C-alpha positions as CSV (number, residue, x, y, z in Angstrom):
1,M,-132.3,204.3,38.4
2,N,-129.5,204.5,40.7
3,F,-128.8,201.3,42.6
4,D,-126.2,200.8,45.8
5,T,-125.1,197.5,44.3
6,I,-126.2,196.5,40.4
7,L,-125.7,198.4,37.5
8,V,-127.7,199.1,34.3
9,D,-126.7,200.3,30.6
10,K,-129.2,200.3,28.0
11,K,-127.8,200.2,24.3
12,E,-129.2,199.4,21.0
13,A,-132.1,197.7,22.4
14,I,-130.5,196.1,25.2
15,A,-130.1,196.1,28.4
16,T,-126.4,194.8,30.3
17,I,-127.0,194.6,34.0
18,T,-123.9,194.1,36.2
19,I,-123.7,193.0,39.8
20,D,-121.8,195.8,41.1
21,R,-120.0,194.4,45.0
22,P,-116.3,193.7,43.8
23,Q,-115.4,194.3,47.1
24,K,-117.8,191.8,48.4
25,L,-116.5,189.5,44.8
26,N,-120.0,190.2,43.5
27,A,-121.5,188.5,46.4
28,L,-125.3,188.3,46.4
29,N,-127.0,190.1,49.8
30,K,-131.1,190.9,50.5
31,T,-130.3,194.2,48.6
32,T,-129.1,192.9,45.4
33,L,-132.1,190.4,45.3
34,L,-134.6,192.9,45.5
35,E,-132.7,195.4,42.8
36,L,-132.8,192.5,40.6
37,N,-136.6,192.6,40.7
38,T,-137.0,196.0,40.4
39,V,-134.9,196.4,37.6
40,L,-136.0,193.2,36.2
41,T,-139.8,193.9,36.9
42,T,-138.9,197.8,35.1
43,L,-137.1,195.6,31.9
44,E,-139.6,193.4,31.2
45,S,-142.4,196.5,30.7
46,D,-139.9,198.4,28.6
47,I,-140.3,198.1,25.1
48,N,-136.9,200.0,24.0
49,I,-135.6,196.0,25.3
50,Q,-135.7,192.7,23.7
51,V,-132.2,191.1,25.7
52,I,-131.0,191.2,29.0
53,I,-127.1,190.5,29.6
54,I,-126.6,189.7,33.0
55,T,-122.8,189.9,34.6
56,G,-120.3,191.2,37.7
57,S,-118.3,193.5,37.3
58,G,-114.2,193.0,37.6
59,E,-112.2,190.5,36.0
60,K,-112.4,187.9,39.5
61,A,-116.2,187.2,40.0
62,F,-119.6,187.2,38.2
63,V,-121.3,186.3,41.4
64,A,-119.1,184.7,44.2
65,G,-122.1,183.0,45.9
66,A,-124.7,184.9,48.6
67,D,-123.6,186.8,50.9
68,I,-122.8,184.4,53.9
69,A,-122.4,186.6,56.3
70,E,-126.1,188.0,56.2
71,F,-127.5,184.0,57.1
72,A,-125.8,182.0,59.0
73,N,-127.6,182.1,62.0
74,F,-131.0,182.3,59.8
75,S,-133.4,178.7,62.2
76,V,-135.3,176.9,59.7
77,A,-138.3,178.7,59.3
78,E,-135.8,182.1,58.1
79,G,-134.1,179.9,56.0
80,Q,-136.4,178.6,54.4
81,N,-138.4,181.7,53.7
82,L,-134.7,183.2,52.1
83,A,-134.3,180.6,49.8
84,R,-138.8,181.0,48.6
85,K,-138.6,184.8,48.6
86,G,-135.1,184.7,46.7
87,Q,-136.4,181.9,44.3
88,E,-139.7,184.0,43.9
89,I,-138.4,187.4,43.0
90,V,-135.5,186.7,40.9
91,F,-134.5,183.2,39.9
92,N,-137.8,181.6,38.8
93,F,-138.3,185.5,37.5
94,I,-135.9,185.2,35.2
95,E,-136.4,181.9,34.1
96,N,-140.2,182.9,32.9
97,F,-139.2,186.1,31.9
98,S,-140.3,187.5,28.3
99,K,-137.1,188.1,27.4
100,P,-134.2,186.9,26.7
101,V,-132.0,186.8,29.9
102,I,-128.1,185.8,28.8
103,A,-125.3,185.0,31.5
104,A,-122.4,186.5,30.9
105,I,-120.1,184.4,33.0
106,N,-116.8,186.2,34.2
107,G,-114.4,185.1,37.1
108,F,-116.2,182.5,39.6
109,A,-119.8,182.3,39.3
110,L,-119.7,179.4,42.5
111,G,-123.7,179.3,44.5
112,G,-125.7,181.5,44.2
113,G,-124.0,183.0,41.4
114,L,-124.3,179.9,39.0
115,E,-127.9,179.4,40.5
116,L,-128.4,182.9,38.8
117,A,-126.2,182.5,35.9
118,M,-127.9,179.1,35.3
119,A,-131.8,180.5,35.9
120,C,-130.6,182.5,33.1
121,H,-131.3,181.2,29.3
122,F,-128.7,180.6,28.9
123,R,-124.6,181.5,29.3
124,V,-121.5,182.3,27.4
125,A,-118.3,182.4,29.8
126,S,-115.1,183.5,29.9
127,D,-112.0,181.1,29.9
128,N,-110.6,182.0,33.7
129,S,-114.2,181.2,34.6
130,K,-115.0,178.4,37.1
131,M,-117.7,176.9,38.7
132,G,-119.7,175.3,41.1
133,L,-122.0,174.5,44.0
134,P,-119.7,174.8,46.9
135,E,-123.2,174.7,49.5
136,V,-122.3,170.7,51.3
137,S,-119.3,171.9,52.1
138,L,-120.7,174.8,54.1
139,G,-123.5,172.5,55.9
140,V,-126.4,173.6,53.3
141,I,-127.5,173.0,50.0
142,P,-128.2,175.0,47.3
143,G,-130.9,177.3,48.3
144,Y,-131.9,179.4,44.6
145,G,-132.9,176.4,42.3
146,G,-129.5,174.6,41.7
147,T,-130.1,171.1,42.8
148,Q,-133.0,171.4,40.1
149,R,-131.4,173.7,37.3
150,L,-127.9,171.5,37.3
151,P,-129.4,168.1,36.0
152,Q,-131.4,169.2,33.6
153,L,-128.5,171.1,31.9
154,V,-125.6,168.2,32.7
155,G,-127.5,165.4,33.7
156,K,-128.4,163.9,36.9
157,G,-125.6,161.8,37.3
158,K,-122.7,165.2,37.1
159,A,-125.1,167.1,38.9
160,M,-125.6,165.2,41.9
161,E,-120.9,164.6,41.7
162,L,-120.3,168.6,41.5
163,I,-123.0,168.8,44.6
164,M,-121.9,166.0,46.4
165,T,-117.8,167.1,46.1
166,A,-119.4,170.6,46.3
167,G,-115.7,171.2,43.6
168,M,-115.7,173.9,40.7
169,I,-115.4,173.1,36.5
170,S,-113.7,175.2,34.4
171,A,-115.4,177.1,31.5
172,S,-114.3,174.8,29.0
173,E,-115.8,171.7,31.5
174,A,-118.8,173.2,31.6
175,K,-119.3,173.6,27.9
176,E,-118.2,170.3,28.0
177,F,-120.8,169.2,29.8
178,G,-123.7,171.7,28.5
179,L,-123.7,173.8,31.1
180,V,-122.2,176.9,29.1
181,N,-123.2,177.3,25.9
182,H,-119.7,179.5,24.5
183,V,-116.7,180.1,26.0
184,T,-113.9,183.1,24.5
185,T,-111.6,185.8,26.2
186,Q,-112.9,187.7,29.0
187,E,-111.9,190.7,26.7
188,E,-114.3,189.1,24.0
189,L,-117.3,188.3,26.8
190,L,-119.9,190.8,26.4
191,S,-119.1,191.7,22.5
192,F,-119.2,188.2,21.5
193,T,-122.4,187.7,24.3
194,H,-123.7,191.2,22.2
195,K,-123.3,189.9,19.2
196,I,-125.4,186.6,20.0
197,A,-128.4,189.6,21.0
198,Q,-128.3,191.1,18.0
199,K,-129.1,188.2,16.3
200,I,-131.9,187.6,19.0
201,M,-132.6,190.7,17.4
202,R,-133.8,190.0,13.7
203,N,-137.0,187.9,15.2
204,S,-140.2,188.8,16.7
205,P,-140.0,189.3,20.1
206,V,-143.9,187.7,20.9
207,A,-142.3,183.8,19.1
208,I,-139.7,184.4,21.1
209,A,-141.5,184.9,24.1
210,E,-144.2,181.8,23.3
211,A,-141.2,180.5,22.9
212,I,-139.9,181.0,26.2
213,K,-143.1,179.4,28.0
214,A,-143.2,176.4,25.8
215,V,-139.4,175.5,26.6
216,N,-140.1,176.0,30.4
217,A,-143.9,173.4,30.3
218,N,-140.9,170.5,29.6
219,F,-139.6,171.1,32.8
220,D,-143.0,171.8,34.7
221,V,-144.3,168.5,36.7
222,E,-147.7,170.9,37.0
223,K,-147.6,171.1,32.8
224,N,-148.1,169.1,29.8
225,G,-145.2,171.2,27.7
226,Y,-146.6,169.4,24.0
227,E,-150.3,171.0,24.9
228,V,-148.4,174.6,26.3
229,E,-146.5,174.5,22.8
230,I,-149.7,173.9,20.2
231,E,-151.4,176.7,22.3
232,A,-148.5,179.3,22.3
233,F,-147.8,178.0,18.3
234,G,-151.8,179.1,17.8
235,N,-151.2,182.1,19.6
236,C,-148.7,183.4,16.9
237,F,-151.4,183.3,14.4
238,G,-153.5,185.8,16.1
239,T,-150.0,188.2,16.1
240,P,-149.1,191.0,14.0
241,D,-145.5,189.4,13.9
242,F,-147.0,186.8,12.7
243,I,-148.3,189.4,10.1
244,E,-145.8,190.9,8.8
245,G,-143.2,187.4,9.2
246,T,-145.4,185.3,7.1
247,T,-145.4,188.6,4.5
248,A,-142.0,190.1,4.2
249,F,-141.5,186.3,3.7
250,L,-143.0,185.8,0.6
251,E,-142.3,189.8,-0.2
252,K,-138.9,188.2,0.1
253,R,-137.7,191.1,2.7
254,K,-136.4,190.8,6.1
255,P,-139.1,191.5,9.1
256,N,-139.7,194.5,10.6
257,F,-141.7,193.1,13.6
258,P,-143.8,195.4,15.4
259,G,-143.3,193.5,18.4
260,F,-145.2,193.4,22.1
């Protein structure tokens, strides 16, 4: 697949998606969001891919926000549609993706860039990274889930401070607040993230998909997370992965999960 704003590399069951607009510090525009949706839709059904990593090209930025020039003259209705569609086709899609999606944050992750990273299942950052939601300095608020996911990750008080001050925090601060899981050097970022992906791939992809569903249910006010967990737990018993996993355990060998 060839795209205008992203690159896709597949290696050892890991797909790395790179936002590739270095001249715009990888800012998200309409094309980027549509291309992300297209590639993610394809990867979700690709039986050869088990983990997705999202990163940015170059050394300066993961994604330094949205492309402001695209929406500077939008009306109220157009602004609402922009946020609604973006959340639907990319951000919520990633959050509920059936395969693990890891953000490898290199450099600036601001506005829509940080929102993209927060939609991923977890985050690894290079030590030169800077993160923030500066939207209020433009007279607007985060529109791709930032006001919802940031409090879930760092707590309401810290999220309020970060949003209202429009300030940036360092990678070490982000780890301290629970916004990222790990901090590495920029040179080691992708290799370190790949090592985590390889650990994930030792386990049942079917069980991981059910776990993603159950964890996300805890943050959905319309769902009872415990009930979702019970149902997902039971579902696992009807899968070849469960048979292989328990059999391998009893036979004292490593499992070879058939997956989906």
